[in-house]
Legacy VTK file of the C-alpha trace (Angstrom):
# vtk DataFile Version 3.0
C-alpha trace
ASCII
DATASET POLYDATA
POINTS 84 float
-107.140 2.810 -61.408
-106.001 4.775 -64.240
-103.048 2.383 -64.989
-105.518 -0.286 -65.329
-107.763 1.837 -67.928
-104.736 2.654 -69.811
-103.513 -0.983 -69.909
-106.833 -2.162 -70.974
-106.949 0.333 -73.720
-103.563 -0.551 -74.839
-104.398 -4.141 -74.976
-107.561 -3.569 -76.916
-105.606 -1.334 -79.394
-102.800 -4.016 -79.854
-105.636 -6.641 -80.354
-107.398 -4.455 -83.040
-103.982 -3.523 -84.795
-103.206 -7.377 -84.801
-106.602 -8.176 -86.542
-106.291 -5.268 -89.030
-102.807 -6.732 -90.085
-104.227 -10.197 -90.358
-106.947 -8.812 -92.473
-104.381 -7.176 -94.737
-102.394 -10.255 -95.161
-105.451 -12.526 -95.953
-106.637 -9.707 -98.343
-103.535 -9.525 -100.233
-103.133 -13.518 -100.301
-106.784 -13.724 -101.640
-106.086 -11.105 -104.172
-103.024 -13.080 -105.365
-105.041 -16.338 -105.791
-107.676 -14.457 -107.526
-105.249 -12.948 -110.023
-103.640 -16.379 -110.695
-107.070 -17.992 -111.159
-108.119 -15.289 -113.531
-104.761 -15.768 -115.508
-105.634 -19.254 -115.836
-109.126 -18.837 -116.836
-107.962 -16.345 -119.727
-105.226 -18.662 -120.851
-107.781 -21.472 -121.068
-110.221 -19.122 -123.057
-107.695 -18.059 -125.386
-106.566 -21.522 -126.182
-110.267 -22.595 -126.974
-110.257 -19.528 -129.303
-107.140 -20.346 -131.051
-108.074 -23.969 -131.556
-111.413 -22.626 -132.972
-109.740 -20.207 -135.302
-107.140 -22.995 -136.416
-110.059 -25.529 -136.968
-111.930 -22.946 -139.109
-108.846 -21.945 -141.081
-107.369 -25.545 -141.806
-110.459 -27.728 -141.259
-109.763 -31.434 -141.905
-105.941 -30.950 -142.311
-105.817 -30.467 -138.494
-106.905 -33.857 -137.237
-106.725 -35.252 -133.702
-105.303 -38.836 -132.966
-108.786 -40.058 -132.719
-109.235 -39.154 -136.226
-106.415 -41.577 -137.288
-107.641 -44.409 -135.085
-108.060 -47.577 -137.301
-106.061 -46.242 -140.212
-102.989 -47.405 -141.626
-100.073 -44.900 -141.108
-97.261 -45.086 -143.646
-93.938 -43.408 -143.534
-91.873 -42.065 -146.291
-88.318 -43.228 -146.362
-85.332 -43.432 -148.773
-86.123 -47.192 -149.044
-89.807 -46.469 -150.044
-93.024 -46.322 -148.289
-93.006 -48.507 -145.260
-96.145 -49.358 -142.965
-95.755 -48.757 -139.389
LINES 1 85
84 0 1 2 3 4 5 6 7 8 9 10 11 12 13 14 15 16 17 18 19 20 21 22 23 24 25 26 27 28 29 30 31 32 33 34 35 36 37 38 39 40 41 42 43 44 45 46 47 48 49 50 51 52 53 54 55 56 57 58 59 60 61 62 63 64 65 66 67 68 69 70 71 72 73 74 75 76 77 78 79 80 81 82 83
């Protein structure tokens, strides 16, 4: 009878030990994914702030491809101005 109780306690202790180990592993993985998501969020936020600062500083000099749509683009060369 005592052997049975000791075996049952050992099995329960082993099960709890495995569940705690799984909890620790998943917690570490979750923390890693959360930190990566935070880094990506902060990089995105910084890029938006940088672009806003650049637009405020340079204004019309900083144009997007949509700004040039429909305009004639010329290129300076040694032979003169050519239209692309």
